[in-house]
N, C-alpha and C positions, 0 to 999 in steps of 0.2 A: 373633490374626491382624489385620493392619492394612493399610488402603489409605493410602498416604502421599501427601500433597499438599503440595508445597513451592513456594516462590517468594518474590519480594521483596514489600515492603509495597505495598499497593494493587493487587495483581494479582487479588484476589478470593478468596484462599484461604479465609478464614473463612466467607463466604457460601456458597461452593461446597461446602466440606466439610460444613457444617451441613446444607445441603439434600440433598446426596448421601447423608449418613448417614441422614436421615429416609426418603429414597426406598428405601434398601436395607435398612432395619431394623437398622442398625449404631448404635454409640454414637459421638458426636462428641467429639473430643479437641482442645481449643484449647491447643497447647503454648505459644503466645505469651502466653496469660494467666498461665502459670506464671512466666515471666520478668518479666512486669509486676508480679506479686506481690512478687518479690524487689526490683524497682526501687522500688515503693511502700514496702516495709518498710525500704528503705535511706534514702529521702529524708525520711521522717517524722521520724526522730530526727536528721537532718543528718549521716548517716554518710558516709564517704569512698567514693564509688562506684567509685573507681579502685583501691581496695585489694582485690586479688583474693582474698587469704587471708581477709579479714574478710567479704567478700561471699559467699565459698564457705561459710563457717561459718554465716552468716545463712541462706543457701539451704537448707542441711541441717537447720536448726532449725525452719523454718516448717512448720506443718500447713496445707497448701493443699488446699482442697476445690473440686471442679468438679462441679456438678450442673446440667446444661443451661446456661441463661444465668446461673446464680448461681455466683459465685466467692467463696470465703471464705478468710481467713487466720486461723488459730487460732480459728475459729468466727465471726469478724466478717465481715459481708457487705461486700465491696469491689468488687462488680460494676461500679458506676459509677465509683468512685475510680480504678480502674486504667486507665480509658480516656482520661484527660486528657492533654494535650500534655506536661506535665512528667514524667508517669510513662512515656509513650512514649519520651521521651529517656533517662530513667533506665534503662529496660529495655534499650535499645540499648547503653548503656554497660556495664551489669553483665553482659550476655550475652557480652561478649568474653572474660571470664575463664574459663579452663579449669576452675577449681574450681566455678564456678557451673554450667557446662554439664554437668560430670560428675554433679553432684547432681541436676539436672533430668532428664538422660538416664536415670539409674538409676530415677527415679520413673516416667518415661514407659514404660520397658520393663516395669516391674512391672505397670503398668496394662494395657497392650495384651496382656500374656500371659494376661489373665483373660477375654477375650471378643473380639468383633469390633468393630473401631474404624475410623473414618475420622479420621485424625490430620493436622493441618496445622501447618506451621512452616517452618523454613529448613534443617533437617538431619534430617528424619524418614527420608527415603529414603537418605541418605548415611551417617548415624551411628546414629540410634536404631534403625532397622529396615532395614538394607540388603538383607535377604532378603525384604522385603515383596513379595507376589505382583503388586501393581500399584503403580507409582510414577508420579506425575503432577507435572510442573513447570509451574506457571502463570506466564505473563509478560504484560506489557502495556507500551505505550510509557511513557516517563518522564512525559510531560505528562498522559497519561490517568490514570496512577496518582495523580499529585498532585491532579488535578481531583477524582477520587473521594474522596480523603481530605479535601480541603477541603470538599466537599459534605457529608461525614459529620460533620465536627467544627465547621464554621462558621468555620474559620480562614482567614486571607488566603492566596490561592493561591500567591503568590510565596514567602511564608514557608514554606508546606508543601513546595514544590518544593526550596527550599534545604535544609531539614531532611532531606528525603528523600534528597537527594544525599549528605549526610554519613552518613546511616544506611546507605545502599547501600554506600558506600565501606568503612565499618566491617564490614558483613556479609560483603563479598566478599574482604576482605584480612586478616581476623582469622586468627590462627595455628591455632586449633582450630575445627572445624565451620564452615568458610567456606561462604557461600552459593554453591551450584552445583547443576546438574542431576545427579541420580544416574545412574550407568550403567544403561541400559535404561529410563529414565524417558520417558514420553510427554509431549512439550512441547505446551502449548496456549496460543496467543496470544489473550488475552481482550479485546484492545483494542476490536475492533468486534463482539464477540459479546455477546448478552444473557446474564444469569445463567442463565436457563432452558436455553439452548442448551449452555452449558458443563457444567451439571449433567447434562443428557441425555448428553453425551459421556462423562463419568466413569462414569455408570451403565451405559452401553453397554459400556465397556471392562471394567467389573467383571463383567458378565454374559457377555461373550465369554470371559473367563478362568475362568468357572465359580465365581465368588465369591458369586453371589447367584442 
């Protein structure tokens, strides 16, 4: 069983999902980390990130481990390596390929079939688990999302905003698993809300639906 939390970059998905999972006693699933692993595995040898077939084969071959904050590829700890700007860009590029998404969706479905998860991403409620009993779509203003990301990474705000706009465009216009709110999703605008308040709302929704 899964509580699905989707939304664009910088809307607060990771922080909210992680905290909500802890409050509910669920397991947190960071689907974005899985795509980051594919991106990292692609750029390290200088592979062509725009080759969908090759990236799909790579995605299927990786042994990705998720253990709380720790992320591994074939047993190697890449928790820090996958968070850099270059990997963020690479993850966005490889995630447009249907071959990559099919490989990751299959993995995610196998994982959430084994327990109770709060999973965050861009297509959890639309593709991975459209039957999820609770689907949440987080949003925030464009500038607020860029401000949060710049504060997190230390990058220049204008550069973050420009990169974010490109990523948003790719996410919303890709042919497979485009970013959008799932039917029946509860939309929460986090622009002016504290993390604590957003988490409280998600927990409230879960309890209202008898999930905890």
